[in-house]
Biopython code that builds the backbone (N, CA, C, O; Angstrom):
import numpy as np
from Bio.PDB.StructureBuilder import StructureBuilder

atoms = [
    (1, "MET", "N", (-14.372, 7.409, 17.447)),
    (1, "MET", "CA", (-14.279, 6.078, 18.154)),
    (1, "MET", "C", (-14.948, 5.006, 17.371)),
    (1, "MET", "O", (-16.092, 5.115, 16.931)),
    (2, "ILE", "N", (-14.194, 3.980, 17.219)),
    (2, "ILE", "CA", (-15.021, 2.806, 16.513)),
    (2, "ILE", "C", (-14.868, 1.812, 17.358)),
    (2, "ILE", "O", (-13.950, 1.772, 18.177)),
    (3, "THR", "N", (-16.007, 0.677, 17.193)),
    (3, "THR", "CA", (-16.046, -0.317, 18.232)),
    (3, "THR", "C", (-14.882, -1.434, 17.711)),
    (3, "THR", "O", (-14.318, -1.424, 16.617)),
    (4, "TYR", "N", (-14.700, -2.345, 18.757)),
    (4, "TYR", "CA", (-13.633, -3.365, 18.246)),
    (4, "TYR", "C", (-14.334, -4.181, 17.250)),
    (4, "TYR", "O", (-13.573, -4.755, 16.472)),
    (5, "ASP", "N", (-15.558, -4.379, 17.076)),
    (5, "ASP", "CA", (-16.121, -5.158, 15.896)),
    (5, "ASP", "C", (-15.754, -4.389, 14.727)),
    (5, "ASP", "O", (-15.166, -5.012, 13.843)),
    (6, "ASP", "N", (-15.978, -3.197, 14.552)),
    (6, "ASP", "CA", (-15.686, -2.431, 13.314)),
    (6, "ASP", "C", (-14.247, -2.414, 12.908)),
    (6, "ASP", "O", (-13.979, -2.232, 11.720)),
    (7, "PHE", "N", (-13.218, -2.603, 13.864)),
    (7, "PHE", "CA", (-11.877, -2.696, 13.657)),
    (7, "PHE", "C", (-11.637, -4.207, 13.077)),
    (7, "PHE", "O", (-10.876, -4.396, 12.128)),
    (8, "ARG", "N", (-12.221, -5.081, 13.609)),
    (8, "ARG", "CA", (-12.158, -6.516, 13.018)),
    (8, "ARG", "C", (-12.434, -6.674, 11.570)),
    (8, "ARG", "O", (-12.068, -7.584, 10.826)),
    (9, "LYS", "N", (-13.161, -5.603, 11.298)),
    (9, "LYS", "CA", (-13.600, -5.858, 9.659)),
    (9, "LYS", "C", (-12.282, -5.272, 8.670)),
    (9, "LYS", "O", (-12.337, -5.441, 7.452)),
    (10, "VAL", "N", (-11.332, -4.709, 9.187)),
    (10, "VAL", "CA", (-10.256, -4.129, 8.471)),
    (10, "VAL", "C", (-9.215, -5.357, 8.217)),
    (10, "VAL", "O", (-8.731, -5.898, 9.211)),
    (11, "GLU", "N", (-8.914, -5.741, 7.126)),
    (11, "GLU", "CA", (-7.836, -6.670, 6.908)),
    (11, "GLU", "C", (-6.511, -6.200, 6.375)),
    (11, "GLU", "O", (-6.305, -5.738, 5.253)),
    (12, "LEU", "N", (-5.669, -6.380, 7.314)),
    (12, "LEU", "CA", (-4.425, -5.699, 6.946)),
    (12, "LEU", "C", (-3.439, -7.004, 6.613)),
    (12, "LEU", "O", (-3.301, -8.025, 7.287)),
    (13, "LYS", "N", (-2.853, -6.672, 5.461)),
    (13, "LYS", "CA", (-2.073, -7.884, 4.969)),
    (13, "LYS", "C", (-0.663, -7.419, 4.568)),
    (13, "LYS", "O", (-0.496, -6.232, 4.287)),
    (14, "VAL", "N", (0.467, -8.377, 4.522)),
    (14, "VAL", "CA", (1.699, -8.194, 4.012)),
    (14, "VAL", "C", (1.550, -8.142, 2.491)),
    (14, "VAL", "O", (0.811, -8.988, 1.988)),
    (15, "ALA", "N", (2.117, -7.317, 1.749)),
    (15, "ALA", "CA", (2.350, -7.356, 0.338)),
    (15, "ALA", "C", (3.763, -7.054, -0.156)),
    (15, "ALA", "O", (4.627, -6.491, 0.516)),
    (16, "ILE", "N", (3.893, -7.478, -1.366)),
    (16, "ILE", "CA", (5.348, -7.097, -1.900)),
    (16, "ILE", "C", (5.013, -6.329, -3.150)),
    (16, "ILE", "O", (4.231, -6.738, -4.007)),
    (17, "ILE", "N", (5.703, -5.109, -3.194)),
    (17, "ILE", "CA", (5.643, -4.298, -4.346)),
    (17, "ILE", "C", (6.440, -5.072, -5.431)),
    (17, "ILE", "O", (7.568, -5.550, -5.309)),
    (18, "LYS", "N", (5.576, -5.100, -6.585)),
    (18, "LYS", "CA", (6.302, -5.781, -7.886)),
    (18, "LYS", "C", (6.675, -4.744, -8.880)),
    (18, "LYS", "O", (7.656, -4.938, -9.598)),
    (19, "GLU", "N", (5.973, -3.660, -8.981)),
    (19, "GLU", "CA", (6.155, -2.623, -10.039)),
    (19, "GLU", "C", (5.636, -1.379, -9.582)),
    (19, "GLU", "O", (4.616, -1.284, -8.900)),
    (20, "VAL", "N", (6.392, -0.355, -9.986)),
    (20, "VAL", "CA", (5.869, 1.179, -9.573)),
    (20, "VAL", "C", (6.099, 1.930, -10.809)),
    (20, "VAL", "O", (7.190, 1.933, -11.378)),
    (21, "THR", "N", (4.981, 2.620, -11.256)),
    (21, "THR", "CA", (4.783, 3.436, -12.402)),
    (21, "THR", "C", (4.382, 4.886, -11.892)),
    (21, "THR", "O", (3.707, 5.009, -10.870)),
    (22, "ILE", "N", (4.785, 5.900, -12.575)),
    (22, "ILE", "CA", (4.395, 7.362, -12.163)),
    (22, "ILE", "C", (2.813, 7.454, -12.765)),
    (22, "ILE", "O", (2.498, 7.178, -13.922)),
    (23, "HIS", "N", (1.941, 7.888, -11.747)),
    (23, "HIS", "CA", (0.676, 8.083, -12.153)),
    (23, "HIS", "C", (0.818, 9.359, -13.176)),
    (23, "HIS", "O", (1.532, 10.331, -12.929)),
    (24, "PRO", "N", (-0.010, 9.197, -14.420)),
    (24, "PRO", "CA", (0.249, 10.041, -15.755)),
    (24, "PRO", "C", (-0.457, 11.364, -15.302)),
    (24, "PRO", "O", (-0.246, 12.302, -16.071)),
    (25, "ASP", "N", (-1.179, 11.620, -14.315)),
    (25, "ASP", "CA", (-2.080, 12.653, -14.173)),
    (25, "ASP", "C", (-1.927, 13.339, -12.774)),
    (25, "ASP", "O", (-2.757, 14.176, -12.418)),
    (26, "ALA", "N", (-0.823, 12.975, -11.946)),
    (26, "ALA", "CA", (-0.526, 13.416, -10.621)),
    (26, "ALA", "C", (0.766, 13.404, -10.184)),
    (26, "ALA", "O", (1.386, 12.341, -10.228)),
    (27, "ASP", "N", (1.415, 14.652, -9.663)),
    (27, "ASP", "CA", (2.702, 14.848, -9.278)),
    (27, "ASP", "C", (3.163, 13.983, -8.203)),
    (27, "ASP", "O", (4.314, 13.548, -8.221)),
    (28, "LYS", "N", (2.385, 13.714, -7.311)),
    (28, "LYS", "CA", (2.501, 12.906, -5.924)),
    (28, "LYS", "C", (2.263, 11.473, -5.911)),
    (28, "LYS", "O", (2.659, 10.791, -4.966)),
    (29, "LEU", "N", (1.627, 10.961, -6.922)),
    (29, "LEU", "CA", (1.088, 9.613, -6.949)),
    (29, "LEU", "C", (2.028, 8.566, -7.686)),
    (29, "LEU", "O", (2.634, 8.919, -8.698)),
    (30, "TYR", "N", (2.125, 7.551, -7.287)),
    (30, "TYR", "CA", (2.567, 6.200, -7.904)),
    (30, "TYR", "C", (1.368, 5.339, -7.984)),
    (30, "TYR", "O", (0.442, 5.339, -7.174)),
    (31, "VAL", "N", (1.495, 4.493, -9.207)),
    (31, "VAL", "CA", (0.694, 3.380, -9.367)),
    (31, "VAL", "C", (1.771, 2.172, -9.155)),
    (31, "VAL", "O", (2.840, 1.991, -9.737)),
    (32, "LEU", "N", (1.135, 1.397, -8.121)),
    (32, "LEU", "CA", (1.956, 0.215, -7.597)),
    (32, "LEU", "C", (1.283, -1.051, -7.979)),
    (32, "LEU", "O", (0.055, -1.091, -7.901)),
    (33, "LYS", "N", (1.935, -2.072, -8.377)),
    (33, "LYS", "CA", (1.498, -3.329, -8.719)),
    (33, "LYS", "C", (1.952, -4.202, -7.490)),
    (33, "LYS", "O", (3.150, -4.066, -7.240)),
    (34, "ILE", "N", (1.299, -5.032, -6.699)),
    (34, "ILE", "CA", (1.501, -5.635, -5.554)),
    (34, "ILE", "C", (1.085, -7.056, -5.625)),
    (34, "ILE", "O", (0.073, -7.353, -6.259)),
    (35, "ASP", "N", (1.817, -7.983, -5.000)),
    (35, "ASP", "CA", (1.411, -9.299, -4.636)),
    (35, "ASP", "C", (0.841, -9.439, -3.362)),
    (35, "ASP", "O", (1.512, -8.940, -2.459)),
    (36, "ALA", "N", (-0.324, -10.038, -3.000)),
    (36, "ALA", "CA", (-0.855, -9.810, -1.821)),
    (36, "ALA", "C", (-1.272, -11.373, -1.487)),
    (36, "ALA", "O", (-2.430, -11.645, -1.172)),
    (37, "GLY", "N", (-0.172, -12.446, -1.587)),
    (37, "GLY", "CA", (-0.472, -13.572, -1.497)),
    (37, "GLY", "C", (-0.855, -14.459, -2.610)),
    (37, "GLY", "O", (-1.613, -15.408, -2.412)),
    (38, "GLY", "N", (-0.373, -14.197, -3.754)),
    (38, "GLY", "CA", (-0.689, -14.703, -5.091)),
    (38, "GLY", "C", (-1.847, -14.077, -5.656)),
    (38, "GLY", "O", (-2.415, -14.729, -6.533)),
    (39, "ILE", "N", (-2.375, -12.848, -5.323)),
    (39, "ILE", "CA", (-3.297, -12.064, -5.816)),
    (39, "ILE", "C", (-2.686, -10.750, -6.311)),
    (39, "ILE", "O", (-2.218, -10.002, -5.452)),
    (40, "GLU", "N", (-2.638, -10.395, -7.555)),
    (40, "GLU", "CA", (-2.080, -9.173, -7.812)),
    (40, "GLU", "C", (-3.083, -8.081, -7.681)),
    (40, "GLU", "O", (-4.208, -8.240, -8.153)),
    (41, "LYS", "N", (-2.741, -6.962, -7.058)),
    (41, "LYS", "CA", (-3.494, -5.688, -7.071)),
    (41, "LYS", "C", (-3.060, -4.655, -7.570)),
    (41, "LYS", "O", (-1.898, -4.707, -7.972)),
    (42, "GLN", "N", (-3.722, -3.522, -7.707)),
    (42, "GLN", "CA", (-3.119, -2.128, -8.152)),
    (42, "GLN", "C", (-3.550, -1.103, -6.999)),
    (42, "GLN", "O", (-4.732, -0.940, -6.698)),
    (43, "LEU", "N", (-2.617, -0.507, -6.451)),
    (43, "LEU", "CA", (-2.804, 0.521, -5.461)),
    (43, "LEU", "C", (-2.376, 1.904, -5.970)),
    (43, "LEU", "O", (-1.337, 1.971, -6.627)),
    (44, "VAL", "N", (-2.970, 2.829, -5.764)),
    (44, "VAL", "CA", (-2.442, 4.232, -6.085)),
    (44, "VAL", "C", (-2.132, 4.940, -4.631)),
    (44, "VAL", "O", (-2.952, 5.142, -3.736)),
    (45, "ALA", "N", (-0.834, 5.240, -4.633)),
    (45, "ALA", "CA", (-0.353, 5.829, -3.267)),
    (45, "ALA", "C", (0.473, 7.048, -3.483)),
    (45, "ALA", "O", (1.345, 7.105, -4.350)),
    (46, "GLY", "N", (0.155, 8.092, -2.613)),
    (46, "GLY", "CA", (0.798, 9.461, -2.634)),
    (46, "GLY", "C", (2.037, 9.441, -1.915)),
    (46, "GLY", "O", (2.125, 10.101, -0.880)),
    (47, "ILE", "N", (3.051, 8.733, -2.356)),
    (47, "ILE", "CA", (4.523, 8.433, -1.806)),
    (47, "ILE", "C", (5.672, 8.906, -2.678)),
    (47, "ILE", "O", (6.862, 8.723, -2.419)),
    (48, "ARG", "N", (5.127, 9.610, -3.866)),
    (48, "ARG", "CA", (6.145, 9.806, -4.853)),
    (48, "ARG", "C", (7.187, 10.933, -4.419)),
    (48, "ARG", "O", (8.319, 10.859, -4.897)),
    (49, "PRO", "N", (6.914, 11.851, -3.646)),
    (49, "PRO", "CA", (7.986, 12.832, -3.098)),
    (49, "PRO", "C", (8.882, 12.218, -2.221)),
    (49, "PRO", "O", (9.945, 12.786, -1.968)),
    (50, "TYR", "N", (8.587, 11.064, -1.688)),
    (50, "TYR", "CA", (9.473, 10.476, -0.606)),
    (50, "TYR", "C", (10.228, 9.120, -1.031)),
    (50, "TYR", "O", (11.183, 8.739, -0.355)),
    (51, "TYR", "N", (9.831, 8.455, -2.062)),
    (51, "TYR", "CA", (10.596, 7.372, -2.480)),
    (51, "TYR", "C", (10.758, 7.480, -4.112)),
    (51, "TYR", "O", (9.950, 8.049, -4.846)),
    (52, "LEU", "N", (12.005, 6.798, -4.549)),
    (52, "LEU", "CA", (12.079, 6.486, -5.880)),
    (52, "LEU", "C", (11.647, 5.141, -6.150)),
    (52, "LEU", "O", (11.697, 4.249, -5.303)),
    (53, "PRO", "N", (11.182, 4.975, -7.441)),
    (53, "PRO", "CA", (10.602, 3.634, -7.714)),
    (53, "PRO", "C", (11.678, 2.432, -7.420)),
    (53, "PRO", "O", (11.248, 1.361, -6.994)),
    (54, "ASP", "N", (12.796, 2.581, -7.605)),
    (54, "ASP", "CA", (13.696, 1.523, -7.412)),
    (54, "ASP", "C", (14.060, 1.240, -5.774)),
    (54, "ASP", "O", (14.700, 0.266, -5.377)),
    (55, "GLU", "N", (13.535, 2.256, -4.970)),
    (55, "GLU", "CA", (13.592, 1.988, -3.448)),
    (55, "GLU", "C", (12.527, 1.246, -3.027)),
    (55, "GLU", "O", (12.615, 0.676, -1.939)),
    (56, "LEU", "N", (11.373, 1.129, -3.795)),
    (56, "LEU", "CA", (10.104, 0.332, -3.515)),
    (56, "LEU", "C", (9.975, -1.101, -3.992)),
    (56, "LEU", "O", (9.428, -1.944, -3.281)),
    (57, "ILE", "N", (10.470, -1.388, -5.183)),
    (57, "ILE", "CA", (10.411, -2.663, -5.836)),
    (57, "ILE", "C", (10.927, -3.667, -4.995)),
    (57, "ILE", "O", (12.094, -3.547, -4.621)),
    (58, "GLY", "N", (10.225, -4.691, -4.612)),
    (58, "GLY", "CA", (10.678, -5.871, -3.828)),
    (58, "GLY", "C", (10.403, -5.554, -2.231)),
    (58, "GLY", "O", (10.623, -6.423, -1.387)),
    (59, "ARG", "N", (9.946, -4.349, -1.905)),
    (59, "ARG", "CA", (9.813, -4.217, -0.405)),
    (59, "ARG", "C", (8.533, -4.929, 0.071)),
    (59, "ARG", "O", (7.559, -5.059, -0.670)),
    (60, "GLN", "N", (8.563, -5.281, 1.047)),
    (60, "GLN", "CA", (7.365, -5.923, 1.725)),
    (60, "GLN", "C", (6.611, -4.735, 2.749)),
    (60, "GLN", "O", (7.204, -4.211, 3.691)),
    (61, "VAL", "N", (5.400, -4.474, 2.420)),
    (61, "VAL", "CA", (4.614, -3.418, 2.968)),
    (61, "VAL", "C", (3.441, -4.095, 3.651)),
    (61, "VAL", "O", (3.229, -5.304, 3.748)),
    (62, "ILE", "N", (2.620, -2.938, 4.169)),
    (62, "ILE", "CA", (1.459, -3.325, 4.840)),
    (62, "ILE", "C", (0.242, -2.870, 4.267)),
    (62, "ILE", "O", (0.348, -1.649, 4.147)),
    (63, "ILE", "N", (-0.846, -3.252, 3.861)),
    (63, "ILE", "CA", (-1.898, -2.897, 3.087)),
    (63, "ILE", "C", (-3.294, -3.069, 3.818)),
    (63, "ILE", "O", (-3.469, -3.964, 4.645)),
    (64, "VAL", "N", (-4.152, -2.276, 3.509)),
    (64, "VAL", "CA", (-5.582, -2.454, 3.836)),
    (64, "VAL", "C", (-6.064, -3.339, 2.680)),
    (64, "VAL", "O", (-6.209, -2.779, 1.593)),
    (65, "ASP", "N", (-6.283, -4.412, 2.757)),
    (65, "ASP", "CA", (-6.548, -5.367, 1.601)),
    (65, "ASP", "C", (-8.233, -5.446, 1.156)),
    (65, "ASP", "O", (-8.707, -5.785, 0.072)),
    (66, "ASN", "N", (-8.867, -5.050, 2.281)),
    (66, "ASN", "CA", (-10.598, -5.094, 1.790)),
    (66, "ASN", "C", (-11.218, -3.920, 1.689)),
    (66, "ASN", "O", (-12.435, -3.812, 1.841)),
    (67, "LEU", "N", (-10.390, -2.882, 1.410)),
    (67, "LEU", "CA", (-10.757, -1.541, 1.231)),
    (67, "LEU", "C", (-11.619, -1.674, -0.222)),
    (67, "LEU", "O", (-11.248, -2.311, -1.208)),
    (68, "GLU", "N", (-12.856, -0.908, -0.086)),
    (68, "GLU", "CA", (-13.623, -0.893, -1.522)),
    (68, "GLU", "C", (-12.696, -0.247, -2.538)),
    (68, "GLU", "O", (-12.062, 0.729, -2.136)),
    (69, "PRO", "N", (-12.536, -0.609, -3.682)),
    (69, "PRO", "CA", (-12.034, -0.122, -4.806)),
    (69, "PRO", "C", (-12.520, 1.301, -5.337)),
    (69, "PRO", "O", (-13.715, 1.563, -5.465)),
    (70, "ARG", "N", (-11.609, 2.099, -5.604)),
    (70, "ARG", "CA", (-12.064, 3.549, -6.118)),
    (70, "ARG", "C", (-11.127, 4.115, -7.067)),
    (70, "ARG", "O", (-9.998, 3.626, -7.093)),
    (71, "ALA", "N", (-11.393, 4.993, -7.790)),
    (71, "ALA", "CA", (-10.546, 5.484, -8.790)),
    (71, "ALA", "C", (-9.922, 6.790, -7.925)),
    (71, "ALA", "O", (-10.574, 7.509, -7.168)),
    (72, "VAL", "N", (-8.638, 6.894, -8.204)),
    (72, "VAL", "CA", (-7.971, 7.902, -7.742)),
    (72, "VAL", "C", (-7.098, 8.662, -8.945)),
    (72, "VAL", "O", (-6.049, 8.279, -9.463)),
    (73, "ARG", "N", (-7.693, 9.583, -9.153)),
    (73, "ARG", "CA", (-7.293, 10.500, -10.203)),
    (73, "ARG", "C", (-7.345, 9.632, -11.679)),
    (73, "ARG", "O", (-6.451, 9.720, -12.520)),
    (74, "GLY", "N", (-8.372, 8.910, -11.807)),
    (74, "GLY", "CA", (-8.672, 8.084, -13.035)),
    (74, "GLY", "C", (-8.003, 6.730, -12.916)),
    (74, "GLY", "O", (-8.170, 5.927, -13.834)),
    (75, "MET", "N", (-7.326, 6.430, -11.962)),
    (75, "MET", "CA", (-6.645, 5.067, -11.935)),
    (75, "MET", "C", (-7.260, 4.439, -10.592)),
    (75, "MET", "O", (-7.421, 5.034, -9.527)),
    (76, "MET", "N", (-7.583, 3.029, -10.899)),
    (76, "MET", "CA", (-8.242, 2.386, -10.038)),
    (76, "MET", "C", (-7.420, 1.766, -8.857)),
    (76, "MET", "O", (-6.435, 1.056, -9.062)),
    (77, "SER", "N", (-7.842, 2.049, -7.727)),
    (77, "SER", "CA", (-6.864, 1.654, -6.433)),
    (77, "SER", "C", (-7.721, 0.584, -5.698)),
    (77, "SER", "O", (-8.875, 0.860, -5.370)),
    (78, "GLN", "N", (-7.142, -0.706, -5.419)),
    (78, "GLN", "CA", (-7.851, -1.766, -4.944)),
    (78, "GLN", "C", (-7.347, -2.033, -3.596)),
    (78, "GLN", "O", (-7.364, -3.215, -3.253)),
    (79, "GLY", "N", (-6.879, -1.124, -2.720)),
    (79, "GLY", "CA", (-6.583, -1.045, -1.420)),
    (79, "GLY", "C", (-5.711, 0.210, -0.941)),
    (79, "GLY", "O", (-5.607, 1.198, -1.669)),
    (80, "MET", "N", (-5.161, 0.144, 0.164)),
    (80, "MET", "CA", (-4.543, 1.174, 0.792)),
    (80, "MET", "C", (-3.011, 0.821, 1.294)),
    (80, "MET", "O", (-2.845, -0.054, 2.144)),
    (81, "LEU", "N", (-2.154, 1.379, 0.857)),
    (81, "LEU", "CA", (-0.714, 1.380, 1.529)),
    (81, "LEU", "C", (-0.565, 2.045, 2.661)),
    (81, "LEU", "O", (-0.757, 3.259, 2.585)),
    (82, "LEU", "N", (-0.229, 1.526, 3.869)),
    (82, "LEU", "CA", (-0.068, 2.048, 5.064)),
    (82, "LEU", "C", (1.160, 2.857, 5.335)),
    (82, "LEU", "O", (2.208, 2.227, 5.194)),
    (83, "ALA", "N", (1.279, 4.182, 5.714)),
    (83, "ALA", "CA", (2.486, 5.057, 6.045)),
    (83, "ALA", "C", (2.114, 5.735, 7.298)),
    (83, "ALA", "O", (1.010, 5.673, 7.840)),
    (84, "ALA", "N", (3.279, 6.471, 7.756)),
    (84, "ALA", "CA", (3.190, 7.226, 8.967)),
    (84, "ALA", "C", (4.013, 8.472, 8.465)),
    (84, "ALA", "O", (5.091, 8.386, 7.877)),
    (85, "SER", "N", (3.401, 9.570, 8.758)),
    (85, "SER", "CA", (3.892, 10.887, 8.520)),
    (85, "SER", "C", (4.036, 12.011, 9.544)),
    (85, "SER", "O", (3.165, 12.084, 10.410)),
    (86, "ASP", "N", (4.818, 12.703, 9.543)),
    (86, "ASP", "CA", (5.181, 13.820, 10.434)),
    (86, "ASP", "C", (5.492, 14.996, 9.756)),
    (86, "ASP", "O", (5.136, 15.139, 8.586)),
    (87, "ASP", "N", (6.292, 16.098, 10.521)),
    (87, "ASP", "CA", (6.671, 17.122, 9.836)),
    (87, "ASP", "C", (7.922, 17.021, 9.161)),
    (87, "ASP", "O", (8.241, 17.864, 8.322)),
    (88, "GLU", "N", (8.824, 15.842, 9.523)),
    (88, "GLU", "CA", (9.873, 15.569, 8.812)),
    (88, "GLU", "C", (9.768, 14.543, 7.513)),
    (88, "GLU", "O", (10.783, 14.141, 6.944)),
    (89, "GLY", "N", (8.513, 14.186, 7.130)),
    (89, "GLY", "CA", (8.376, 13.310, 6.018)),
    (89, "GLY", "C", (7.310, 12.195, 6.299)),
    (89, "GLY", "O", (6.497, 12.239, 7.222)),
    (90, "LEU", "N", (7.426, 11.200, 5.385)),
    (90, "LEU", "CA", (6.619, 10.093, 5.323)),
    (90, "LEU", "C", (7.424, 8.716, 5.349)),
    (90, "LEU", "O", (8.452, 8.641, 4.675)),
    (91, "SER", "N", (6.989, 7.614, 6.110)),
    (91, "SER", "CA", (7.606, 6.296, 5.907)),
    (91, "SER", "C", (6.542, 5.367, 5.843)),
    (91, "SER", "O", (5.553, 5.339, 6.575)),
    (92, "ILE", "N", (6.869, 4.492, 4.764)),
    (92, "ILE", "CA", (5.875, 3.439, 4.578)),
    (92, "ILE", "C", (6.024, 2.356, 5.786)),
    (92, "ILE", "O", (7.124, 2.168, 6.305)),
    (93, "LEU", "N", (5.039, 1.763, 6.140)),
    (93, "LEU", "CA", (5.053, 0.594, 6.963)),
    (93, "LEU", "C", (5.678, -0.584, 6.557)),
    (93, "LEU", "O", (5.332, -1.035, 5.465)),
    (94, "THR", "N", (6.546, -1.193, 7.216)),
    (94, "THR", "CA", (7.307, -2.359, 6.523)),
    (94, "THR", "C", (7.378, -3.367, 7.812)),
    (94, "THR", "O", (6.865, -3.112, 8.901)),
    (95, "LEU", "N", (8.059, -4.481, 7.516)),
    (95, "LEU", "CA", (8.123, -5.638, 8.414)),
    (95, "LEU", "C", (9.799, -5.665, 8.913)),
    (95, "LEU", "O", (10.732, -5.392, 8.158)),
    (96, "ASP", "N", (9.931, -6.041, 10.294)),
    (96, "ASP", "CA", (11.419, -6.199, 10.640)),
    (96, "ASP", "C", (11.775, -7.529, 10.362)),
    (96, "ASP", "O", (12.948, -7.807, 10.612)),
    (97, "LYS", "N", (11.084, -8.399, 9.920)),
    (97, "LYS", "CA", (11.399, -9.755, 9.659)),
    (97, "LYS", "C", (10.599, -10.216, 8.281)),
    (97, "LYS", "O", (9.372, -10.148, 8.213)),
    (98, "PRO", "N", (11.254, -10.592, 7.420)),
    (98, "PRO", "CA", (10.305, -11.327, 6.066)),
    (98, "PRO", "C", (9.228, -12.112, 6.508)),
    (98, "PRO", "O", (9.346, -12.903, 7.444)),
    (99, "ARG", "N", (8.082, -11.920, 5.824)),
    (99, "ARG", "CA", (6.945, -12.980, 6.033)),
    (99, "ARG", "C", (6.411, -13.254, 4.655)),
    (99, "ARG", "O", (6.755, -12.554, 3.702)),
    (100, "LYS", "N", (5.467, -14.391, 4.516)),
    (100, "LYS", "CA", (4.951, -14.422, 3.144)),
    (100, "LYS", "C", (4.095, -13.380, 2.929)),
    (100, "LYS", "O", (3.460, -12.746, 3.773)),
    (101, "SER", "N", (4.123, -13.228, 1.590)),
    (101, "SER", "CA", (3.027, -12.281, 0.968)),
    (101, "SER", "C", (1.678, -12.812, 1.272)),
    (101, "SER", "O", (1.441, -14.018, 1.193)),
    (102, "GLY", "N", (0.755, -11.903, 1.632)),
    (102, "GLY", "CA", (-0.597, -12.334, 2.100)),
    (102, "GLY", "C", (-0.748, -12.694, 3.404)),
    (102, "GLY", "O", (-1.854, -13.111, 3.749)),
    (103, "SER", "N", (0.327, -12.604, 4.376)),
    (103, "SER", "CA", (0.148, -13.067, 5.708)),
    (103, "SER", "C", (-0.816, -11.819, 6.475)),
    (103, "SER", "O", (-0.786, -10.649, 6.093)),
    (104, "ILE", "N", (-1.444, -12.183, 7.324)),
    (104, "ILE", "CA", (-2.469, -11.553, 7.858)),
    (104, "ILE", "C", (-1.605, -10.838, 8.909)),
    (104, "ILE", "O", (-0.744, -11.483, 9.507)),
    (105, "VAL", "N", (-1.833, -9.289, 9.205)),
    (105, "VAL", "CA", (-1.451, -8.568, 10.321)),
    (105, "VAL", "C", (-2.492, -8.467, 11.450)),
    (105, "VAL", "O", (-3.618, -7.977, 11.362)),
    (106, "LYS", "N", (-1.903, -9.027, 12.538)),
    (106, "LYS", "CA", (-2.939, -9.227, 13.881)),
    (106, "LYS", "C", (-2.481, -7.809, 14.772)),
    (106, "LYS", "O", (-3.013, -7.561, 15.854)),
]
sb = StructureBuilder()
sb.init_structure("model")
sb.init_model(0)
sb.init_chain("A")
sb.init_seg("    ")
for serial, (resi, resn, name, xyz) in enumerate(atoms, 1):
    if name == "N":
        sb.init_residue(resn, " ", resi, " ")
    sb.init_atom(name, np.array(xyz, "f"), 0.0, 1.0, " ", f" {name:<3s}", serial, name[0])
structure = sb.get_structure()
């Protein structure tokens, strides 16, 4: 369990996927260039078995924006793409109505 104050520290935002490349050293990873409200970031996401690059470009997704950057298999990731998974696969979290890139998820 975390406290409400801990949860409030997490910044969830709307971002648009601008570019998708295959991670050079990992079979399941993509390197994503995203627009998070006029700020370009790079994310490394383990969604390659579930999506083709063309299915992702232009999509609005939900990210954790204030996660400490870290190297994932040698590539810097500056946030986290949110997704849900179960026995049947994985689905990235998207919006039911378009919103501006950088919009805060409440």
